[in-house]
C-alpha positions in Angstrom: -166.6 -35.7 -38.7 -166.5 -37.6 -42.0 -163.9 -37.3 -44.6 -166.4 -35.5 -46.9 -167.1 -32.9 -44.3 -163.4 -32.3 -43.7 -162.9 -31.8 -47.5 -165.7 -29.3 -47.6 -164.3 -27.3 -44.7 -160.8 -27.5 -46.2 -162.2 -26.1 -49.5 -164.0 -23.3 -47.7 -160.8 -22.4 -45.8 -158.7 -22.5 -49.0 -161.3 -20.3 -50.7 -161.2 -17.8 -47.9 -157.5 -17.8 -47.9 -157.4 -17.4 -51.6 -159.6 -14.4 -51.6 -159.0 -13.0 -48.2 -158.7 -9.2 -47.7 -158.3 -8.5 -51.4 -161.7 -10.2 -52.2 -163.5 -8.1 -49.6 -161.7 -4.9 -50.8 -162.6 -5.7 -54.4 -166.2 -6.2 -53.4 -166.3 -2.9 -51.6 -164.7 -1.2 -54.6 -167.3 -2.5 -57.0 -170.2 -1.6 -54.7 -168.7 1.9 -54.2 -168.7 2.4 -58.0 -172.4 1.3 -58.0 -173.0 3.7 -55.1 -171.7 6.6 -57.2 -174.5 5.9 -59.7 -176.9 5.8 -56.8 -175.7 9.2 -55.7 -176.0 10.4 -59.3 -179.7 9.8 -59.0 -179.9 12.6 -56.4 -177.3 14.8 -58.1 -178.7 14.8 -61.6 -181.7 17.0 -60.8 -179.6 19.9 -59.3 -177.1 19.5 -62.2 -179.9 19.8 -64.7 -181.6 22.8 -63.0 -178.4 24.8 -62.3 -176.1 23.8 -65.2 -178.4 22.9 -68.1 -178.7 20.0 -70.5 -175.1 19.9 -71.8 -173.6 19.4 -68.4 -176.4 17.0 -67.5 -175.6 15.0 -70.7 -171.9 14.8 -69.7 -172.8 13.9 -66.1 -175.3 11.2 -67.2 -172.6 9.8 -69.5 -170.3 9.5 -66.5 -172.9 7.9 -64.3 -174.0 5.4 -66.9 -170.3 4.5 -67.5 -170.2 3.4 -63.8 -172.8 0.8 -64.7 -170.5 -0.9 -67.2 -167.4 -0.5 -65.1 -168.9 -2.1 -62.0 -170.3 -5.0 -63.9 -167.0 -5.6 -65.7 -165.0 -5.4 -62.5 -167.5 -7.6 -60.6 -167.0 -10.3 -63.2 -163.3 -9.8 -63.7 -162.5 -9.8 -59.9 -165.1 -12.6 -59.2 -166.9 -10.5 -56.6 -170.5 -10.9 -57.8 -173.0 -11.0 -55.0 -176.7 -10.9 -54.5 -176.4 -7.5 -52.7 -174.3 -6.1 -55.5 -176.6 -7.2 -58.2 -179.6 -5.9 -56.3 -177.9 -2.5 -55.7 -176.8 -2.4 -59.4 -180.3 -3.1 -60.7 -182.0 -0.6 -58.3 -179.4 2.1 -59.1 -179.9 1.6 -62.8 -183.7 1.9 -62.6 -183.7 4.8 -60.3 -181.1 6.8 -62.2 -182.8 6.0 -65.6 -186.2 7.0 -64.4 -185.0 10.3 -62.8 -183.2 11.2 -66.0 -186.4 10.3 -68.0 -188.5 12.4 -65.7 -186.2 15.4 -66.4 -186.5 14.8 -70.1 -190.3 14.4 -69.7 -190.3 17.9 -68.3 -189.0 19.0 -71.7 -191.1 16.6 -73.9 -193.9 14.4 -72.6 -193.0 11.6 -75.0 -190.5 10.4 -72.5 -193.4 9.4 -70.2 -193.9 6.4 -72.5 -190.4 5.2 -71.8 -190.9 5.8 -68.1 -194.0 3.5 -68.3 -192.0 0.8 -70.1 -189.2 1.0 -67.5 -191.7 0.8 -64.6 -193.3 -2.2 -66.4 -189.9 -4.0 -66.6 -189.3 -3.2 -63.0 -192.7 -4.7 -62.1 -192.0 -7.9 -64.0 -188.5 -8.2 -62.4 -190.0 -7.6 -59.0 -192.7 -10.2 -59.6 -190.2 -12.8 -60.8 -187.9 -12.2 -57.9 -190.7 -12.4 -55.4 -191.7 -15.7 -56.9 -188.1 -17.1 -56.8 -187.6 -16.9 -60.5 -184.4 -15.9 -62.3 -183.8 -12.1 -62.3 -180.2 -12.2 -63.4 -179.3 -9.8 -66.1 -179.2 -11.1 -69.7 -177.6 -9.9 -72.8 -180.9 -8.5 -73.9 -181.2 -6.6 -70.6 -177.6 -5.2 -71.1 -178.5 -4.2 -74.6 -181.7 -2.5 -73.4 -179.7 -0.6 -70.7 -177.1 0.5 -73.3 -179.9 1.7 -75.6 -181.5 3.5 -72.7 -178.2 5.2 -71.7 -177.6 6.3 -75.3 -181.2 7.6 -75.6 -180.9 9.6 -72.4 -177.5 11.1 -73.0 -178.3 11.7 -76.7 -181.5 13.5 -75.7 -179.8 15.7 -73.3 -177.2 16.6 -75.9 -180.1 17.3 -78.4 -181.7 19.7 -75.9 -178.3 21.3 -75.3 -177.7 21.8 -79.1 -178.4 25.5 -79.1 -176.0 26.1 -76.2 -173.4 24.0 -77.9 -173.6 26.2 -81.0 -173.1 29.2 -78.8 -169.9 27.6 -77.3 -168.5 26.8 -80.7 
């Protein structure tokens, strides 16, 4: 064993000791937050059909908030992983598309946004399949924020008559 190999092994051990159980716990926490959004993909349809647009807007806001929380925590706690980023991206797309399909049932114009989202997904899949960079960018984060605001705002707009009744 050379001195360089010993140093590499020592660095790995130090890294494992440094992160240890807390690192694994933090990783699980961040992935669980992402998982909540994944479950939201399945929960949002019954919420919409049984509770209406206002409750759906509030639920969507909460589920979209998990996207920003898990990303922030992953960076802050230094627990970014390939699995986590893949889970996050798939959860974002699935939740966004399901919400857009609900909105398309109210107004077909949302089919255009679904097409754009599927196009972006196709490009990301192609790039990932060809070993190109698919990490999120500031433009991607801005697009996700705009999509979240559009979806939540649209549900609130469709809920406007019921909001007037409540007030």
